[in-house]
C-alpha positions in Angstrom: 0.0 0.0 0.0 1.1 3.5 -0.8 -0.1 6.6 1.0 -0.2 10.4 0.9 -0.7 10.8 4.6 -0.2 13.7 6.9 -0.3 17.3 5.7 0.1 20.8 7.3 -1.2 23.8 5.5 -1.0 27.5 6.2 -2.6 30.5 4.5 -2.5 34.2 5.1 -5.1 36.7 4.0 -8.1 34.6 5.0 -10.6 37.1 6.2 -13.5 34.7 6.7 -14.2 31.0 7.2 -17.5 29.3 7.4 -17.9 27.8 10.9 -21.2 26.1 10.4 -19.6 22.6 10.5 -16.9 23.4 13.0 -16.8 22.6 16.7 -14.3 24.3 19.1 -11.6 22.4 20.7 -12.6 21.9 24.4 -9.4 23.3 25.8 -7.4 25.1 23.1 -8.5 28.5 21.9 -9.0 29.2 18.2 -8.7 25.5 17.4 -11.5 23.6 15.8 -12.6 20.1 14.6 -15.2 19.3 12.0 -18.6 18.3 13.2 -21.0 17.1 10.5 -24.2 15.0 11.0 -23.3 11.3 11.3 -19.8 12.2 10.1 -21.0 12.7 6.6 -20.7 15.7 4.3 -22.1 15.7 0.7 -22.4 11.9 1.0 -18.8 11.4 1.9 -17.5 10.2 5.3 -15.5 12.7 7.5 -14.1 11.7 10.8 -13.9 15.3 12.0 -12.0 14.8 15.2 -9.0 13.8 13.2 -8.4 17.3 11.8 -7.0 20.4 13.6 -8.1 23.8 12.2 -6.6 26.9 13.7 -8.0 30.3 12.6 -6.9 33.7 13.9 -9.4 36.2 12.6 -7.4 39.2 13.8 -4.3 38.1 11.8 -6.4 36.6 8.9 -4.4 33.4 9.3 -5.6 29.8 8.8 -3.6 26.7 9.6 -4.8 23.1 9.0 -3.1 19.8 9.9 -4.4 16.3 9.7 -3.8 12.8 8.4 -5.9 12.7 5.3 -6.6 8.9 5.6 -7.7 9.3 9.2 -10.0 12.2 8.2 -11.8 10.2 5.5 -11.4 6.6 6.7 -11.0 6.9 10.5 -7.7 5.0 10.2 -4.6 4.9 8.0 -4.5 1.3 6.8 -5.3 2.0 3.2 -4.0 3.2 -0.1 -4.3 7.0 -0.4 -3.2 8.6 -3.6 -2.8 12.3 -4.5 -6.0 12.1 -6.5 -7.9 11.2 -3.2 -6.1 14.0 -1.4 -7.4 16.4 -4.1 -10.9 15.2 -3.5 -10.6 15.6 0.2 -9.1 19.1 0.0 -11.9 20.1 -2.4 -14.4 18.9 0.2 -12.7 20.9 3.0 -12.6 24.0 0.8 -16.4 23.7 0.4 -16.9 23.3 4.2 -14.7 26.3 5.1 -15.5 28.3 1.9 -11.8 28.9 1.5 -9.6 27.8 -1.5 -7.2 25.6 0.3 -5.3 24.7 -2.8 -3.7 28.2 -2.5 -2.3 27.3 0.9 1.4 26.9 1.5 2.5 23.3 2.4 4.5 23.4 5.6 4.9 19.6 6.1 3.7 16.5 4.4 4.1 12.7 4.6 4.5 9.8 2.3 4.2 6.3 3.6 4.5 2.7 2.4 2.7 -0.2 4.2 4.4 -3.5 3.9 3.2 -7.1 4.5 6.3 -8.2 6.5 8.0 -11.6 6.3 9.3 -11.4 9.9 7.6 -10.4 13.1 7.5 -6.6 13.3 9.2 -6.6 16.7 12.2 -8.4 15.1 12.4 -6.0 12.2 12.3 -2.9 14.5 14.9 -4.5 16.8 17.3 -5.1 13.9 17.4 -1.5 12.7 20.7 -0.2 14.0 20.7 3.3 12.6 20.1 5.5 9.5 23.1 7.3 8.2 22.8 11.1 8.4 19.9 11.0 10.9 19.6 11.1 14.6 17.5 8.6 16.6 14.6 10.4 18.2 12.7 7.4 19.6 13.2 3.6 19.8 10.7 1.3 21.4 9.5 -2.2 20.7 6.8 -1.1 18.2 8.3 2.0 16.7 11.5 3.8 15.7 11.9 7.4 14.6 14.9 9.1 13.1 15.4 12.7 12.1 17.6 15.0 10.1 17.1 18.7 9.1 15.0 17.8 6.0 12.8 14.9 7.1 11.7 12.5 9.8 11.7 8.8 9.1 9.3 6.6 11.0 8.9 2.8 11.0 6.3 1.1 13.1 4.0 -1.8 13.7 0.7 -0.8 12.0 -1.6 -3.0 14.1 -0.2 -1.9 17.4 -0.4 1.8 16.4 -4.0 1.4 15.2 -5.2 -0.3 18.4 -4.5 3.0 20.3 -6.4 5.3 17.9 -9.8 4.4 16.2 -12.7 3.1 18.2 -12.7 -0.6 18.8 -15.7 -1.2 16.5 -13.8 0.5 13.7 -10.6 -1.3 14.4 -12.4 -4.7 14.4 -13.9 -3.9 11.0 -10.5 -3.5 9.3 -9.4 -6.5 7.2 -5.6 -6.9 7.5 -3.8 -8.6 4.7 -1.2 -10.3 6.9 -0.2 -10.9 10.5 2.9 -8.7 10.4 2.4 -5.3 8.9 5.0 -2.5 9.0 4.7 1.1 7.9 7.7 3.2 6.7 6.8 6.9 6.7 8.8 10.0 5.7 7.7 13.4 6.9 9.1 16.2 4.8 9.8 19.1 7.1 10.9 21.9 4.8 9.0 21.9 1.5 10.3 24.6 -0.9 7.4 27.1 -0.7 5.0 24.9 -2.5 1.3 25.6 -2.7 -0.9 22.6 -2.2 -2.0 22.9 -5.8 1.6 22.7 -7.0 2.4 19.7 -4.8 -0.6 17.7 -5.9 0.4 18.3 -9.6 4.0 17.1 -9.1 5.1 13.6 -10.0 6.6 13.0 -6.5 9.8 11.4 -8.0 12.2 13.3 -5.6 10.1 12.2 -2.6 10.1 8.6 -3.8 13.8 8.7 -4.5 14.4 9.8 -0.8 12.4 6.8 0.5 14.3 4.4 -1.7 17.6 5.9 -0.6 16.7 5.5 3.0 15.6 1.9 2.7 18.3 0.7 0.2 21.3 2.8 1.2 21.1 4.6 4.5 19.3 2.3 6.8 21.7 0.0 8.6 20.0 -3.3 9.3 21.2 -6.5 10.9 19.7 -9.5 12.6 22.9 -10.2 14.6 21.0 -10.0 17.8 18.8 -12.9 16.8 21.9 -15.1 16.9 23.1 -14.0 20.3 22.9 -16.6 23.1 24.3 -14.1 25.6 25.3 -16.7 28.2 28.7 -15.0 28.7 29.4 -11.3 29.0 32.2 -11.5 26.5 29.6 -12.7 23.9 27.5 -9.6 24.6 30.6 -7.4 24.2 31.6 -9.1 20.9 28.2 -8.8 19.3 27.9 -5.2 20.5 31.2 -4.5 18.7 29.8 -6.1 15.6 26.8 -3.8 15.6 29.2 -0.8 16.1 31.2 -2.1 13.2 28.2 -2.2 10.9 27.2 1.3 11.9 30.7 2.7 11.4 31.5 0.5 8.3 34.5 -1.1 10.1 35.6 -4.8 10.0 35.6 -5.6 13.8 37.1 -9.1 13.2 40.2 -7.7 11.7 40.6 -5.3 14.6 40.2 -8.3 17.0 42.9 -10.3 15.1 45.2 -7.3 15.2 44.7 -7.0 18.9 45.5 -10.8 19.4 48.7 -10.4 17.4 49.7 -7.4 19.6 49.1 -9.2 22.9 52.1 -10.4 24.9 51.0 -14.0 25.2 52.3 -17.3 23.9 51.8 -18.5 20.3 49.5 -21.3 21.5 47.3 -18.9 23.3 47.1 -16.6 20.3 46.0 -19.6 18.2 43.3 -20.5 20.8 42.0 -16.9 20.7 41.9 -16.9 16.9 39.9 -20.2 17.0 37.5 -18.7 19.6 36.9 -15.8 17.2 36.2 -18.2 14.3 33.5 -19.9 16.4 31.9 -16.5 17.1 32.1 -15.6 13.4 30.3 -18.8 12.4 27.3 -17.8 14.5 27.0 -14.6 12.4 26.4 -16.1 9.0 26.7 -14.0 5.8 22.9 -14.0 5.4 22.5 -12.6 8.9 25.3 -10.1 8.9 24.6 -8.5 5.5 20.8 -8.6 5.5 18.7 -5.8 4.0 15.5 -4.6 5.6 13.8 -4.9 2.2 14.1 -8.7 2.4 11.8 -8.6 5.4 9.4 -5.9 4.1 8.2 -7.3 0.7 9.4 -4.0 -0.7 8.3 -3.2 -4.3 8.1 -0.2 -6.6 7.0 3.0 -4.8 5.6 4.9 -7.7 2.1 6.3 -7.5 
């Protein structure tokens, strides 16, 4: 599944919005949700609690942020193409009586939903780092990395959904597989694009970034799956292996150099080298050089 997901829009010079279908946020001033009878507008579903509308009449300023799939489906386990985003924004423009296509895009997200080959917890555990990005959050069901241009998020779809839509809606979702992972990129600094310009683009640069992260920058290894961890030196050795992958350094060569430099007998050096070989056998080539795309059923990203 491919998805045009979250979007944040801003527009100046907005002197009026129609508030007929808006309901004020219970605690935050000037913020609104959409409230339509039975969550329907012009025959189309709208889950209005999933949108944040900020309007400052004194400054003639309007800001809108939402996950478009959550707004129209109540969840985000679905395909959501730019053409659907166009229809949704058209609907919102009618509700507010504002041409939202003239708005400036401040942030937006693309996401890919994968039917995973491995348990999602194993996939997330095996992500060591993303080159050029800082780790913001790492838990059993989610990892988030960030750099100045975009955030990259990968998480367990089912676990995430259980926390958000009502149980009745969650139970109605038909999942394609047991293990489902979502990879999501939030672009933080769009180049002064209007929404109209963004939706008319071919999205090739954005797709290229996602492919670059998954194929080149994401460092992935299932070394930890092979760890027995009965001895502390095993834990240290496999920790060094992970550091070696992140830094692109051959740890085994460094260990061999250290053995050669040690002031011990030849027989003891031989024994240490044999111990190293045993540990190396545990980490097979298929384990050490594994790509995340092997586990994610990754295919062409184009819309």
